[in-house]
C-alpha positions in Angstrom: -5.5 186.3 161.0 -5.5 186.5 164.7 -7.7 185.0 167.4 -9.0 187.1 170.2 -7.1 187.1 173.5 -8.0 184.0 175.6 -8.9 184.5 179.0 -9.3 181.3 181.3 -13.1 181.0 180.9 -12.5 181.4 177.1 -10.1 178.8 177.2 -12.5 176.4 178.9 -15.2 177.3 176.4 -12.7 176.7 173.4 -12.1 173.2 174.8 -15.7 172.2 175.2 -16.0 173.4 171.6 -13.0 171.7 170.5 -14.4 168.4 171.8 -17.9 169.0 170.2 -16.2 170.1 166.6 -13.7 167.0 166.7 -16.6 164.6 167.2 -18.6 166.0 164.3 -15.4 165.7 162.3 -15.0 162.2 163.0 -18.6 161.4 161.8 -18.5 163.6 158.7 -15.4 163.4 157.4 -14.1 159.9 158.6 -11.3 159.7 155.6 -9.3 162.8 156.6 -8.1 164.6 159.8 -8.4 167.9 157.9 -7.2 171.4 159.3 -8.8 174.5 157.9 -6.3 176.7 156.0 -4.8 179.9 157.0 -4.7 183.2 155.2 -1.4 183.5 153.5 0.7 186.8 152.9 3.9 187.0 151.4 6.5 189.8 150.9 8.5 191.1 147.8 12.3 191.6 148.3 11.4 195.3 148.6 9.0 194.5 151.6 5.7 194.9 149.6 3.3 192.8 151.0 1.1 190.4 148.7 -2.1 189.0 149.9 -2.4 185.5 148.0 -4.6 183.0 149.6 -7.7 182.8 151.9 -7.8 179.3 152.2 -5.7 176.2 151.0 -6.8 173.0 149.8 -5.5 169.7 148.5 -6.5 166.5 147.0 -4.3 163.6 147.6 -4.7 160.4 145.9 -2.6 156.9 146.5 -3.1 154.0 143.9 -1.5 150.9 145.0 -3.7 147.7 145.2 -3.9 147.1 141.5 -5.5 143.7 140.5 -3.2 141.3 138.8 -5.8 140.6 136.2 -4.9 144.1 134.7 -1.2 143.5 134.5 -0.3 146.3 136.7 2.4 146.0 139.6 1.4 146.4 143.0 2.6 150.1 144.5 2.0 149.5 148.5 4.7 152.5 148.6 2.3 154.7 146.7 -0.3 154.6 149.3 2.0 155.3 152.3 3.7 158.2 150.5 0.1 159.8 149.8 -1.1 159.4 153.4 2.5 161.0 154.2 1.9 163.8 151.8 -1.6 164.5 153.2 -0.5 164.5 156.8 2.3 167.2 156.0 0.1 169.2 153.9 -2.5 169.1 156.9 0.1 170.7 158.9 1.0 173.3 156.6 -2.5 174.7 156.8 -4.2 172.9 153.9 -7.7 171.3 154.0 -6.9 168.0 152.8 -8.9 165.3 151.0 -7.0 161.9 151.1 -8.2 159.2 148.7 -6.8 155.6 148.3 -7.2 153.0 145.4 -9.7 154.4 143.3 -11.5 153.5 140.0 -11.9 155.9 137.3 -15.7 156.6 138.4 -14.4 157.4 141.9 -11.6 159.4 140.6 -13.8 161.6 138.4 -16.1 162.1 141.4 -13.4 163.1 143.8 -11.8 165.4 141.2 -15.1 167.1 140.2 -15.9 167.8 143.9 -12.6 169.2 144.6 -12.4 171.7 141.6 -15.9 172.9 141.9 -16.2 173.1 145.8 -12.6 174.1 146.6 -11.9 176.0 143.4 -14.9 178.3 143.6 -13.0 181.2 145.4 -10.4 183.1 143.2 -8.4 183.6 146.7 -8.0 179.8 147.3 -4.8 177.9 146.4 -5.3 174.2 145.3 -2.6 171.5 145.3 -3.4 168.0 143.7 -1.1 165.5 144.5 -1.2 161.7 142.9 0.9 158.8 143.6 0.6 155.6 141.4 0.9 154.2 137.8 1.2 156.4 134.9 1.4 155.7 131.2 2.2 157.2 127.8 0.8 156.6 124.4 1.5 158.0 120.9 -1.6 159.9 119.3 -2.5 159.6 115.3 0.0 162.4 114.8 2.7 161.3 117.1 2.3 163.4 120.1 2.9 161.9 123.7 -0.5 161.4 125.5 0.0 161.0 129.3 -2.5 159.0 131.2 -3.4 158.3 134.9 -3.8 154.6 135.7 -6.9 153.8 138.0 -7.5 150.5 139.8 -9.9 149.3 136.8 -7.8 150.3 134.1 -7.2 147.6 131.9 -3.6 146.7 130.1 -3.0 149.2 127.4 -2.7 146.6 124.9 -6.5 146.9 124.8 -6.4 150.5 123.5 -10.0 150.9 123.6 -10.7 149.8 127.2 -7.5 151.6 128.4 -8.7 154.9 127.2 -12.2 154.2 128.7 -10.8 153.4 131.9 -7.9 155.6 132.5 -7.4 159.6 132.8 -5.8 161.4 130.4 -3.9 164.8 130.8 -6.1 166.7 128.3 -8.8 166.4 131.0 -6.8 167.8 133.6 -5.7 170.7 131.3 -9.2 171.2 130.3 -10.6 170.9 133.9 -7.9 173.4 135.4 -9.3 176.2 132.9 -12.5 175.8 134.9 -11.2 176.5 138.5 -11.5 180.0 139.7 -8.8 179.6 142.3 -5.7 181.6 141.5 -3.0 179.1 141.9 -3.3 175.5 141.1 -0.2 173.0 141.5 -0.4 169.3 140.2 2.0 166.8 141.5 2.7 163.2 139.8 4.5 160.8 141.1 4.2 158.7 138.4 5.9 158.2 134.9 4.2 159.4 131.7 4.7 162.5 129.2 2.4 164.7 127.7 3.2 167.2 124.9 0.0 169.2 126.0 2.0 170.3 128.8 5.0 171.6 127.6 6.9 169.7 130.2 10.6 170.4 130.3 13.6 170.2 132.7 15.4 173.0 134.1 13.7 176.1 135.1 14.9 179.4 136.9 13.3 180.1 140.1 12.9 183.9 140.9 11.9 185.9 143.9 8.7 186.5 145.1 7.4 189.7 142.9 4.2 191.3 142.0 3.8 188.8 139.2 3.8 186.2 141.6 0.2 186.8 142.4 -0.7 186.1 138.6 -3.1 183.1 138.0 -1.0 180.0 137.4 -1.7 176.3 136.4 1.7 174.4 137.2 2.4 170.6 136.6 5.4 168.7 138.1 6.1 165.1 137.4 8.4 162.6 139.1 10.1 161.3 135.6 9.6 161.2 131.9 7.7 158.4 129.9 10.8 156.3 129.5 11.8 156.4 133.1 10.7 154.0 135.7 9.7 155.6 138.9 11.9 154.2 141.7 10.4 152.5 144.7 12.7 154.5 146.8 10.3 157.5 146.4 12.9 160.2 145.9 10.3 162.7 144.5 8.0 162.4 147.6 11.2 162.9 149.9 12.5 165.7 148.0 9.0 167.5 148.3 8.4 166.9 152.0 12.1 167.4 152.8 11.6 171.0 151.8 8.4 171.7 153.5 9.6 169.9 156.7 13.0 171.4 157.0 15.1 168.7 156.4 17.1 170.0 153.6 18.2 173.6 152.8 15.9 176.1 151.1 17.2 176.6 147.5 16.5 180.4 147.7 16.9 181.7 151.0 13.9 183.7 151.2 11.5 181.9 153.4 9.2 180.7 150.5 9.1 177.6 148.4 7.5 178.7 144.9 6.3 176.0 142.2 9.0 177.0 139.9 11.5 176.9 142.6 10.2 173.2 144.0 10.4 172.0 140.3 14.0 173.2 139.8 15.1 171.6 143.0 13.5 168.1 142.3 15.2 168.1 138.9 18.3 168.8 140.5 18.2 166.3 143.4 16.0 163.4 142.5 18.5 161.9 140.1 21.1 161.6 143.0 18.9 159.3 144.6 16.9 157.6 142.0 19.3 157.0 138.8 17.7 157.7 135.6 14.8 159.5 136.9 14.1 163.3 135.9 11.4 165.3 137.1 10.0 167.8 134.7 7.8 170.9 135.0 5.5 172.6 133.0 2.7 175.3 133.0 -0.5 175.3 130.9 -0.4 176.9 127.3 -2.6 179.9 128.2 -0.9 183.2 128.8 -4.0 184.1 131.5 -2.9 181.1 133.2 1.0 180.7 133.2 2.6 183.9 134.6 2.1 183.5 138.3 3.8 180.9 140.7 2.3 178.9 143.4 3.8 179.5 146.9 4.6 177.8 150.1 5.4 179.9 153.1 7.9 177.9 154.8 7.1 178.4 158.6 10.8 177.2 159.6 12.4 180.2 157.6 15.4 178.0 157.6 17.2 181.0 155.5 17.8 183.0 158.7 19.8 180.0 160.4 23.2 181.4 159.0 25.5 178.6 160.0 23.6 178.0 163.4 24.3 181.4 164.8 22.2 182.2 167.7 19.6 184.7 166.2 17.6 187.0 168.0 13.9 187.5 167.0 13.8 191.2 168.9 14.3 194.4 167.1 15.2 197.2 169.3 13.7 200.6 169.0 15.2 204.0 169.9 13.1 207.1 169.2 13.5 210.7 170.3 11.8 213.9 169.4 12.2 217.5 169.3 10.5 218.5 171.6 10.4 215.6 174.1 7.5 213.9 175.5 5.7 212.7 172.6 3.7 209.7 172.7 4.9 206.7 170.7 2.3 204.4 169.1 3.3 201.1 167.5 0.5 199.9 165.1 -1.8 202.5 167.1 -0.9 201.0 170.6 1.0 203.5 172.9 4.3 202.1 174.2 5.7 205.1 175.9 6.9 208.5 175.3 9.8 210.4 174.1 13.0 209.6 174.2 12.1 205.9 174.0 15.0 203.9 174.5 15.7 200.1 173.8 12.1 199.3 173.2 11.8 195.8 172.1 9.4 194.0 169.7 9.1 190.3 168.6 9.8 190.0 164.8 8.8 186.4 164.8 10.7 183.4 163.1 10.8 185.7 159.9 13.1 188.1 161.6 11.0 191.0 159.9 8.0 192.7 161.4 6.1 195.5 159.4 4.8 198.3 161.7 3.6 201.8 161.9 5.5 203.9 164.0 3.6 207.1 165.2 4.2 210.4 167.2 1.8 212.4 168.8 2.3 215.6 171.1 -0.3 218.2 171.8 0.1 221.3 169.9 2.0 219.7 167.2 1.6 217.7 164.1 1.5 213.9 164.5 3.9 211.9 162.3 3.6 208.2 161.1 6.4 206.3 159.6 6.1 202.8 157.9 8.8 200.5 159.2 10.1 197.0 158.5 11.7 196.0 161.4 14.7 193.2 161.6 15.2 190.8 163.9 18.5 191.4 166.0 18.7 195.3 164.8 18.1 198.5 165.8 15.7 201.1 164.5 16.3 204.6 165.1 14.5 207.6 164.5 15.0 211.1 165.6 12.0 213.2 164.7 11.3 217.0 164.5 7.9 217.8 165.1 6.2 220.6 163.6 4.0 223.2 165.7 0.5 223.4 164.7 -0.2 227.0 163.7 -3.6 228.4 164.8 -5.9 229.7 162.0 -8.1 232.7 162.2 -11.0 231.1 160.1 -11.6 227.7 159.1 -9.9 226.5 156.0 -10.9 223.9 153.3 -9.0 220.8 153.7 -5.6 220.8 152.0 -3.4 218.0 150.6 -1.0 216.6 153.3 2.2 218.5 153.3 5.5 217.1 151.6 7.3 214.3 153.1 10.0 215.2 155.5 13.8 214.0 155.2 14.7 211.0 156.7 18.1 209.5 157.0 18.6 207.0 154.2 19.1 204.0 156.8 15.5 204.6 158.1 12.5 203.7 156.0 11.0 206.8 154.4 8.0 208.2 156.2 4.7 207.5 154.5 2.2 209.8 155.9 1.8 212.9 158.0 -1.4 212.7 159.8 -2.8 216.0 161.9 -3.7 215.5 165.5 -7.4 215.7 165.1 -7.5 212.6 162.6 -5.4 210.2 164.9 -8.6 208.2 166.5 -9.1 205.3 168.9 -5.6 205.0 169.9 -5.5 201.7 172.2 -4.3 202.4 175.9 -0.7 202.2 176.9 1.0 198.7 177.0 3.7 198.6 179.6 6.8 196.2 178.9 6.5 195.0 182.8 3.5 195.4 185.3 2.8 194.0 188.7 0.2 191.3 189.3 -2.2 191.5 191.8 0.1 189.2 194.1 2.8 192.1 193.4 4.9 189.7 191.4 6.6 191.4 188.6 5.5 190.3 185.0 7.1 190.8 181.6 5.3 191.5 178.3 5.9 188.8 175.7 5.1 190.3 172.4 2.8 189.0 170.0 4.3 186.9 167.2 5.1 183.7 165.9 8.1 181.2 166.8 9.1 177.8 166.4 8.0 175.2 168.8 9.3 171.8 169.7 12.4 170.3 168.3 13.6 168.9 165.0 16.5 166.5 164.3 19.1 169.2 164.7 18.1 169.8 168.2 17.7 167.9 171.2 14.2 166.3 171.2 12.2 163.2 171.2 8.8 162.0 169.7 6.7 163.9 172.0 8.5 167.1 170.9 8.3 166.5 167.3 7.6 167.9 164.7 9.1 171.3 165.2 6.1 173.6 164.0 5.2 177.3 163.6 3.2 178.9 166.3 1.5 182.2 166.7 1.0 183.9 170.1 -1.1 186.9 171.1 0.8 189.2 173.4 0.8 188.2 177.2 2.3 189.0 180.5 4.2 186.3 182.4 5.9 186.1 186.0 9.3 187.1 185.8 10.2 184.5 188.5 8.5 181.1 189.5 5.9 181.7 192.4 7.7 181.7 195.6 7.0 180.0 198.9 6.2 183.5 200.6 3.8 184.3 197.8 2.0 181.1 197.9 1.5 181.5 201.7 0.1 184.9 201.3 -2.6 183.3 199.1 -3.0 180.4 201.5 -3.9 183.1 204.4 -5.9 185.4 202.2 -8.1 182.9 200.6 -8.2 180.6 203.6 -6.7 177.7 201.3 -5.3 174.5 202.6 -1.8 175.1 203.8 1.5 173.4 202.1 2.6 170.3 203.2 5.3 170.4 205.8 7.7 168.0 203.9 8.1 171.0 201.1 10.4 172.8 203.4 13.2 170.4 203.0 13.4 171.4 199.2 12.2 174.8 199.6 13.4 176.2 202.9 12.7 180.0 202.5 10.1 182.5 201.3 12.5 183.1 198.5 12.7 179.5 197.0 10.0 178.4 194.4 7.1 176.8 195.7 6.9 172.8 195.3 4.4 170.3 196.4 1.3 172.1 194.5 -1.0 170.2 192.4 -2.3 171.5 189.2 -5.5 172.4 190.8 -3.7 174.3 193.7 -1.7 176.4 190.9 -4.8 177.3 189.1 -6.6 178.4 192.5 -3.7 180.7 193.2 -3.7 182.1 189.5 -7.3 182.7 189.8 -6.9 184.5 193.2 -4.1 186.7 191.7 -6.2 187.6 188.7 -4.2 185.8 186.3 -4.1 182.3 184.8 -1.7 179.2 184.0 0.2 179.8 180.8 -0.5 177.4 178.0 2.1 175.3 176.6 2.7 177.5 173.7 2.9 180.4 175.5 5.3 179.1 178.0 7.7 177.5 175.3 7.5 181.1 173.7 8.7 182.8 176.9 11.1 180.3 177.6 13.1 180.7 174.6 13.6 184.1 174.9 13.6 185.1 171.1 16.2 182.4 170.2 15.4 180.2 167.2 16.2 176.4 167.3 18.0 176.1 170.1 18.5 173.4 172.7 18.5 175.8 175.8 17.0 179.3 176.7 20.5 180.6 176.7 21.8 178.9 173.2 23.4 175.9 172.4 26.3 175.7 175.1 26.4 172.8 177.3 25.2 172.7 180.6 28.1 173.8 183.0 26.3 174.8 186.3 26.1 178.5 185.7 22.9 178.6 183.8 20.5 176.7 185.8 19.6 174.4 188.7 19.8 170.6 187.9 21.2 167.2 189.3 24.5 168.3 190.4 27.3 167.0 192.5 25.9 168.1 195.8 22.8 166.4 195.0 24.8 163.3 194.1 26.5 163.2 197.4 23.2 163.4 199.3 21.8 160.6 196.9 24.8 158.4 197.7 23.4 157.7 201.1 19.9 157.1 200.0 19.9 155.1 196.8 21.9 152.6 194.8 24.7 153.9 192.8 23.4 152.7 189.5 20.2 155.1 190.3 22.3 158.0 190.9 22.1 160.4 187.8 23.5 163.4 189.4 26.5 164.8 187.9 29.7 164.3 189.8 31.6 167.0 188.1 29.3 170.0 187.9 28.1 172.3 190.6 25.2 174.6 190.3 25.5 175.6 194.0 22.3 174.1 195.5 21.3 170.5 196.0 17.6 171.1 195.9 15.8 174.3 194.7 17.6 177.6 194.5 16.2 181.1 195.3 14.3 182.4 192.4 16.6 184.4 190.2 19.7 182.7 191.1 20.9 182.5 187.6 21.1 184.7 184.4 17.7 185.5 182.8 16.8 184.4 179.2 16.4 187.1 176.5 12.8 188.3 177.7 14.5 188.8 181.1 12.8 185.7 182.7 14.5 183.6 185.2 14.6 180.0 185.9 12.7 178.9 182.7 14.9 175.7 182.7 15.9 174.0 185.8 14.8 174.7 189.4 11.5 173.1 189.3 9.0 171.6 186.5 6.0 174.1 185.9 2.6 173.6 185.4 0.6 174.5 182.3 -2.8 174.6 181.5 -3.0 172.3 178.6 -3.8 168.6 178.7 -0.8 166.5 177.8 -1.0 164.7 174.5 2.2 163.3 173.3 1.0 163.5 169.6 -0.7 167.1 169.8 2.4 168.9 167.7 1.4 166.9 164.7 -2.0 168.4 164.6 -1.2 171.8 166.7 -3.1 174.8 165.4 -1.5 177.7 164.1 -2.7 180.5 166.4 -2.7 180.0 170.2 -3.0 176.4 170.5 -4.4 174.6 173.4 -4.1 170.8 173.7 -7.2 168.7 173.7 -8.7 167.0 176.5 -9.5 164.0 174.3 -6.8 161.6 173.2 -7.4 159.3 170.0 -6.0 156.1 168.6 -4.6 155.7 165.1 -7.8 155.9 163.3 -8.9 159.0 165.0 -11.6 157.3 167.5 -11.9 158.7 170.8 -10.5 156.2 173.3 -9.9 157.8 176.5 -10.0 161.3 178.5 -6.5 162.4 178.9 -6.3 163.7 182.6 -2.8 164.4 182.4 -1.6 167.8 182.7 1.6 169.3 180.8 4.5 170.2 182.8 7.6 172.1 181.4 11.0 173.4 182.2 13.0 170.6 183.9 14.0 170.8 187.6 16.9 170.4 190.2 16.2 166.7 190.1 16.9 166.2 186.3 20.3 165.4 185.1 22.3 167.1 182.4 21.1 165.1 179.6 17.6 165.9 180.4 17.9 169.6 180.7 16.9 171.2 177.3 14.4 173.7 176.4 11.5 171.7 174.4 11.3 168.9 177.0 7.7 168.3 178.1 6.1 165.7 180.2 2.4 164.7 181.4 1.5 164.7 185.2 -1.5 163.8 187.2 -3.3 167.2 188.0 -3.7 165.8 191.7 0.1 165.4 191.9 1.9 167.2 194.9 5.6 166.9 193.7 8.8 167.5 195.2 10.5 169.2 191.8 7.2 171.0 190.3 5.8 174.3 190.8 4.5 177.3 188.5 4.4 180.6 187.2 1.2 182.8 185.9 0.4 184.6 182.8 -2.1 187.6 181.9 -3.6 188.4 178.8 -2.8 191.7 177.1 -6.1 193.4 176.5 -5.8 196.0 173.6 
């Protein structure tokens, strides 16, 4: 599911509409800050794509404020856990309804609304999470009967009243059969048991297969009836630890299934909560117990491989006999044969299914389905067959047999006559020249991990690390220079740069500084471009690397990779400020005290220069230190409004994002995820910019 490429005008419209929709949400849904679900597709081990879900919904309930008169212990941790689970599920694409401290009547209404409204579409997935008291009784024939305890549930010594005001598992099983959604997962952080669920301990996780798509009703409990649930909440921590990437994925395939989750919790929870053994079960119905609930892990931690630097870029080498065939990737012309070292971003999953096509006048076109692998090369040496002219029209015949392809290349799936190739998109070059004659580099569409986690350098404003999809765009290879900016000043009759900037950027080849956000935006408009969104900037800056501290990897700053506060700047500062206020490094030398001419240091994986150091760079977005916690998945742009902890609008955020560090910043401040807010009116000695341009298919 992709958004249209966003132009500057559309960005402004999107921001306006975003403000409107947020206001409506606060009025209509005061209990939850919900995010609409995303369409979910998964891949089997052989690369087959399975469309699983259109939308994802969760009902999260936390009961903790139990009245003393009913004899149940207070559980404030249950409420806090429910809130945390709701927040994480929201970030993972679920439309979340959070309910706190419910009576039985309130529970019945919330649950009924949930299963009949959210569960009416078979292509949805539903997750129910309960934290609170549970209880088990015996039936007349000795079966275990499990119950959830609501705030108005009395002590079980009064059996009749207890049954009347508690929620029994028979209801869950019966109601789950009424749900049309394909996959439903029930999670209970409470102690109870129930033979009706066939709860058990160990299970065997399996890889994603065609059977995964089958309907399923799954149940996971945090413990058996005779096991008190620990206040340490190991069950919740284990669940969220997997989703948030704090622990290693059990089966390294990028997916977390319900069975895999149950097995992990059974094995790990007892390590932190002695005597507590989570159990798992599926409903006793052969039509509802063969599938498996699936989470797509956006971190895709299976690709970390002991922290080795990973490339998301796949390289294509395509030749043909004869030469000169147009090469199409998913219907977009990308060059002609021989095509050498063409790169595509495979995203954080390090794989991308594409259709590679060849077309040459007078020859039969060829199309091959390929799964590109990040960091690897795909090579195709194709022999094109000439079209033989027929003396009279012939009836359509079946496609000819598939040609032989080397074993290390995916099998060609189809051969398409030239005349059947329709509506092919125009060529998309890897590099272009902007209207200001500045070279620009194509950043391929795809997803990446934005921000930092606890294994990389970061702070609260750069967390959590989250997955973001970005449409393809062009970005300036270099920061805008003094010479380019002065060209704009003359051509547009714009106000000139202040004279003091030449102390910090003395030549036309140095990056321009002393320009406000408004100045940068005006230049971009004049050049037929725009300022990058913060997400675009970070994807470009990372250069295809995953979870790294710098654009070059994790190697420490040593003076050869970028421009920062080095020994030459320290010498200057020794005459201008107190020693305790001099953070420039006395041991490292990057060659320049202030800015360096653009391109003075090695490029990153995308061929971009100075994405870290030299000058901070203006981005389009408003600055919101908490934006990452609620960032949309596709082409995110920070909202103008900022809100308090209760999601009330409290102010208009006038700060704009700057990214990339500068000559003014010390070694400890130089890291790829670093982000700051700056007044858009600010004309700063260490802030410049570069521009981007959308790709129009």
